[in-house]
OpenMM code with the backbone's topology and positions (N, CA, C; nanometers):
from openmm import Vec3, app, unit

residues = "MET ASN LEU LEU GLU ARG ILE THR ILE ASN PRO GLU VAL CYS HIS GLY LYS PRO CYS VAL ARG ASN MET ARG TRP PRO VAL GLU VAL ILE ILE ASP MET LEU GLY SER GLY MET SER THR GLU GLU ILE LEU GLU ASP HIS PRO GLU LEU GLU LYS GLU ASP LEU LEU ALA CYS LEU ASN PHE ALA ARG LEU TYR LEU SER GLY HIS ASN ILE LYS SER VAL ALA".split()
positions = [
    Vec3(-3.0017, -2.3329, 7.8740),
    Vec3(-2.8836, -2.2931, 7.9490),
    Vec3(-2.8352, -2.1571, 7.9010),
    Vec3(-2.8077, -2.0685, 7.9955),
    Vec3(-2.7491, -1.9394, 7.9656),
    Vec3(-2.6069, -1.9634, 7.9137),
    Vec3(-2.5715, -1.8992, 7.8047),
    Vec3(-2.4376, -1.9202, 7.7478),
    Vec3(-2.3270, -1.8914, 7.8483),
    Vec3(-2.3450, -1.7908, 7.9315),
    Vec3(-2.2386, -1.7560, 8.0260),
    Vec3(-2.2170, -1.8631, 8.1319),
    Vec3(-2.3124, -1.9519, 8.1504),
    Vec3(-2.2932, -2.0624, 8.2440),
    Vec3(-2.1842, -2.1577, 8.1954),
    Vec3(-2.1495, -2.1493, 8.0676),
    Vec3(-2.0437, -2.2328, 8.0108),
    Vec3(-1.9047, -2.1808, 8.0478),
    Vec3(-1.8968, -2.0574, 8.0956),
    Vec3(-1.7684, -1.9982, 8.1331),
    Vec3(-1.7515, -2.0140, 8.2834),
    Vec3(-1.6425, -2.0779, 8.3217),
    Vec3(-1.6175, -2.1052, 8.4628),
    Vec3(-1.4844, -2.0443, 8.5055),
    Vec3(-1.4779, -2.0117, 8.6330),
    Vec3(-1.3536, -1.9622, 8.6916),
    Vec3(-1.3250, -2.0503, 8.8121),
    Vec3(-1.2172, -2.1266, 8.7994),
    Vec3(-1.1786, -2.2208, 8.9043),
    Vec3(-1.0294, -2.2021, 8.9290),
    Vec3(-0.9902, -2.1668, 9.0525),
    Vec3(-0.8486, -2.1435, 9.0786),
    Vec3(-0.7591, -2.2634, 9.0481),
    Vec3(-0.8168, -2.3822, 9.0372),
    Vec3(-0.7377, -2.5017, 9.0105),
    Vec3(-0.7320, -2.5384, 8.8623),
    Vec3(-0.7967, -2.4583, 8.7787),
    Vec3(-0.7953, -2.4832, 8.6342),
    Vec3(-0.7387, -2.3590, 8.5655),
    Vec3(-0.6283, -2.3768, 8.4963),
    Vec3(-0.5628, -2.2687, 8.4206),
    Vec3(-0.5394, -2.1442, 8.5065),
    Vec3(-0.4958, -2.1664, 8.6295),
    Vec3(-0.4594, -2.0569, 8.7200),
    Vec3(-0.5747, -1.9598, 8.7449),
    Vec3(-0.6976, -2.0094, 8.7373),
    Vec3(-0.8137, -1.9260, 8.7664),
    Vec3(-0.8610, -1.8395, 8.6516),
    Vec3(-0.8053, -1.8607, 8.5334),
    Vec3(-0.8516, -1.7842, 8.4169),
    Vec3(-0.9909, -1.8322, 8.3785),
    Vec3(-1.0724, -1.7450, 8.3197),
    Vec3(-1.2034, -1.7879, 8.2705),
    Vec3(-1.1847, -1.8949, 8.1628),
    Vec3(-1.2520, -2.0090, 8.1809),
    Vec3(-1.2382, -2.1228, 8.0894),
    Vec3(-1.3752, -2.1727, 8.0443),
    Vec3(-1.3721, -2.2542, 7.9425),
    Vec3(-1.4928, -2.3182, 7.8916),
    Vec3(-1.5224, -2.4435, 7.9742),
    Vec3(-1.6365, -2.4466, 8.0368),
    Vec3(-1.6911, -2.5627, 8.1084),
    Vec3(-1.5893, -2.6364, 8.1960),
    Vec3(-1.5087, -2.5595, 8.2669),
    Vec3(-1.4094, -2.6172, 8.3586),
    Vec3(-1.3064, -2.7048, 8.2878),
    Vec3(-1.2982, -2.6925, 8.1557),
    Vec3(-1.1942, -2.7623, 8.0799),
    Vec3(-1.0739, -2.6691, 8.0714),
    Vec3(-0.9668, -2.7192, 8.0235),
    Vec3(-0.8470, -2.6365, 8.0100),
    Vec3(-0.8474, -2.5612, 7.8773),
    Vec3(-0.9568, -2.4933, 7.8543),
    Vec3(-0.9739, -2.4083, 7.7371),
    Vec3(-1.0042, -2.2663, 7.7838),
    Vec3(-0.9004, -2.1843, 7.8072),
    Vec3(-0.9256, -2.0461, 7.8485),
    Vec3(-0.9984, -1.9669, 7.7394),
    Vec3(-1.0822, -1.8760, 7.7839),
    Vec3(-1.1553, -1.7895, 7.6908),
    Vec3(-1.0574, -1.7208, 7.5967),
    Vec3(-0.9437, -1.6756, 7.6492),
    Vec3(-0.8475, -1.6024, 7.5665),
    Vec3(-0.7948, -1.6870, 7.4503),
    Vec3(-0.7830, -1.8174, 7.4681),
    Vec3(-0.7344, -1.9047, 7.3611),
    Vec3(-0.8393, -1.9151, 7.2509),
    Vec3(-0.9649, -1.9272, 7.2899),
    Vec3(-1.0729, -1.9340, 7.1909),
    Vec3(-1.0791, -1.8032, 7.1123),
    Vec3(-1.0713, -1.6899, 7.1832),
    Vec3(-1.0736, -1.5596, 7.1165),
    Vec3(-0.9536, -1.5462, 7.0231),
    Vec3(-0.8387, -1.5959, 7.0656),
    Vec3(-0.7185, -1.5912, 6.9819),
    Vec3(-0.7372, -1.6720, 6.8537),
    Vec3(-0.7958, -1.7916, 6.8661),
    Vec3(-0.8193, -1.8735, 6.7462),
    Vec3(-0.9143, -1.8024, 6.6507),
    Vec3(-1.0211, -1.7447, 6.7036),
    Vec3(-1.1150, -1.6724, 6.6177),
    Vec3(-1.0480, -1.5501, 6.5564),
    Vec3(-0.9682, -1.4803, 6.6373),
    Vec3(-0.8985, -1.3611, 6.5891),
    Vec3(-0.7923, -1.3902, 6.4847),
    Vec3(-0.7394, -1.5133, 6.4860),
    Vec3(-0.6376, -1.5497, 6.3870),
    Vec3(-0.7000, -1.5854, 6.2524),
    Vec3(-0.8327, -1.5881, 6.2496),
    Vec3(-0.9002, -1.6162, 6.1229),
    Vec3(-0.9613, -1.7547, 6.1132),
    Vec3(-0.9440, -1.8369, 6.2163),
    Vec3(-1.0069, -1.9694, 6.2121),
    Vec3(-1.1587, -1.9532, 6.2172),
    Vec3(-1.2259, -2.0306, 6.1387),
    Vec3(-1.3726, -2.0269, 6.1408),
    Vec3(-1.4229, -2.1135, 6.2555),
    Vec3(-1.5463, -2.0904, 6.2924),
    Vec3(-1.6100, -2.1733, 6.3950),
    Vec3(-1.6018, -2.3195, 6.3561),
    Vec3(-1.6296, -2.3478, 6.2313),
    Vec3(-1.6273, -2.4859, 6.1830),
    Vec3(-1.4884, -2.5474, 6.1954),
    Vec3(-1.3845, -2.4710, 6.1622),
    Vec3(-1.2480, -2.5227, 6.1731),
    Vec3(-1.2121, -2.5535, 6.3188),
    Vec3(-1.2488, -2.4639, 6.4080),
    Vec3(-1.2189, -2.4852, 6.5501),
    Vec3(-1.2893, -2.6101, 6.6001),
    Vec3(-1.4165, -2.6233, 6.5677),
    Vec3(-1.4937, -2.7387, 6.6142),
    Vec3(-1.4434, -2.8690, 6.5527),
    Vec3(-1.3987, -2.8629, 6.4300),
    Vec3(-1.3447, -2.9827, 6.3640),
    Vec3(-1.2121, -3.0245, 6.4289),
    Vec3(-1.1273, -2.9265, 6.4586),
    Vec3(-0.9972, -2.9549, 6.5194),
    Vec3(-1.0080, -2.9939, 6.6671),
    Vec3(-1.1134, -2.9480, 6.7327),
    Vec3(-1.1286, -2.9685, 6.8778),
    Vec3(-1.2715, -3.0145, 6.9079),
    Vec3(-1.3012, -3.1420, 6.8852),
    Vec3(-1.4384, -3.1931, 6.8973),
    Vec3(-1.4958, -3.1861, 7.0390),
    Vec3(-1.4116, -3.1629, 7.1397),
    Vec3(-1.4641, -3.1492, 7.2761),
    Vec3(-1.5357, -3.0158, 7.2959),
    Vec3(-1.5118, -2.9210, 7.2040),
    Vec3(-1.5793, -2.7916, 7.2102),
    Vec3(-1.7095, -2.7970, 7.1322),
    Vec3(-1.8024, -2.7122, 7.1702),
    Vec3(-1.9322, -2.7012, 7.1034),
    Vec3(-1.9499, -2.5577, 7.0556),
    Vec3(-2.0348, -2.5397, 6.9550),
    Vec3(-2.0590, -2.4069, 6.9012),
    Vec3(-2.0987, -2.3092, 7.0117),
    Vec3(-2.1797, -2.3549, 7.1050),
    Vec3(-2.2247, -2.2690, 7.2150),
    Vec3(-2.1084, -2.2245, 7.3024),
    Vec3(-2.0030, -2.3059, 7.3114),
    Vec3(-1.8839, -2.2670, 7.3868),
    Vec3(-1.8179, -2.1452, 7.3230),
    Vec3(-1.8081, -2.1464, 7.1918),
    Vec3(-1.7462, -2.0349, 7.1208),
    Vec3(-1.8295, -1.9090, 7.1359),
    Vec3(-1.9616, -1.9241, 7.1253),
    Vec3(-2.0509, -1.8098, 7.1442),
    Vec3(-2.0414, -1.7565, 7.2866),
    Vec3(-2.0289, -1.8451, 7.3837),
    Vec3(-2.0155, -1.8040, 7.5229),
    Vec3(-1.8871, -1.7230, 7.5426),
    Vec3(-1.7789, -1.7645, 7.4783),
    Vec3(-1.6522, -1.6915, 7.4892),
    Vec3(-1.6651, -1.5509, 7.4314),
    Vec3(-1.7289, -1.5410, 7.3184),
    Vec3(-1.7488, -1.4088, 7.2583),
    Vec3(-1.8365, -1.3213, 7.3470),
    Vec3(-1.9413, -1.3781, 7.4004),
    Vec3(-2.0314, -1.3027, 7.4878),
    Vec3(-1.9589, -1.2591, 7.6152),
    Vec3(-1.8805, -1.3495, 7.6728),
    Vec3(-1.8029, -1.3173, 7.7922),
    Vec3(-1.7067, -1.2024, 7.7635),
    Vec3(-1.6346, -1.2105, 7.6525),
    Vec3(-1.5383, -1.1065, 7.6163),
    Vec3(-1.6087, -0.9718, 7.5972),
    Vec3(-1.7238, -0.9729, 7.5354),
    Vec3(-1.7999, -0.8496, 7.5141),
    Vec3(-1.8375, -0.7868, 7.6477),
    Vec3(-1.8903, -0.8688, 7.7383),
    Vec3(-1.9298, -0.8167, 7.8695),
    Vec3(-1.8094, -0.7671, 7.9490),
    Vec3(-1.7012, -0.8420, 7.9447),
    Vec3(-1.5799, -0.8035, 8.0161),
    Vec3(-1.5268, -0.6697, 7.9642),
    Vec3(-1.5221, -0.6552, 7.8323),
    Vec3(-1.4700, -0.5326, 7.7736),
    Vec3(-1.5615, -0.4129, 7.7975),
    Vec3(-1.6879, -0.4396, 7.8244),
    Vec3(-1.7800, -0.3299, 7.8521),
    Vec3(-1.7690, -0.2832, 7.9970),
    Vec3(-1.6806, -0.3483, 8.0746),
    Vec3(-1.6544, -0.3030, 8.2098),
    Vec3(-1.7176, -0.3855, 8.3195),
    Vec3(-1.7810, -0.4962, 8.2864),
    Vec3(-1.8399, -0.5815, 8.3890),
    Vec3(-1.7298, -0.6548, 8.4658),
    Vec3(-1.7525, -0.6774, 8.5920),
    Vec3(-1.6610, -0.7532, 8.6760),
    Vec3(-1.6637, -0.8997, 8.6317),
    Vec3(-1.5463, -0.9616, 8.6161),
    Vec3(-1.5385, -1.1012, 8.5717),
    Vec3(-1.6247, -1.1906, 8.6595),
    Vec3(-1.6141, -1.1754, 8.7886),
    Vec3(-1.6878, -1.2626, 8.8812),
    Vec3(-1.8383, -1.2483, 8.8642),
    Vec3(-1.8836, -1.1336, 8.8179),
    Vec3(-2.0273, -1.1137, 8.8037),
    Vec3(-2.0819, -1.1713, 8.6737),
    Vec3(-1.9931, -1.1986, 8.5775),
    Vec3(-2.0425, -1.2533, 8.4499),
    Vec3(-2.0110, -1.4002, 8.4319),
    Vec3(-1.9222, -1.4566, 8.5122),
    Vec3(-1.8903, -1.5998, 8.4987),
    Vec3(-1.9425, -1.6773, 8.6165),
] * unit.nanometer
topology = app.Topology()
chain = topology.addChain("A")
for resn in residues:
    res = topology.addResidue(resn, chain)
    for name in ("N", "CA", "C"):
        topology.addAtom(name, app.Element.getBySymbol(name[0]), res)
């Protein structure tokens, strides 16, 4: 599975923000947790519904988005 396939955009989930696997986990929240200093292991321990690949997908999505790619073309 391509990591970016884990990032979904659904107008009925979190107001259409990019989320992890159609769950109510916006990419921005995952990036915020990582940016606050939480380790991958801490995030996964605190939130067992998430998988390591979800976190990697969020980072990859953010990288592509910041490089100027259209959100719809990467999610």
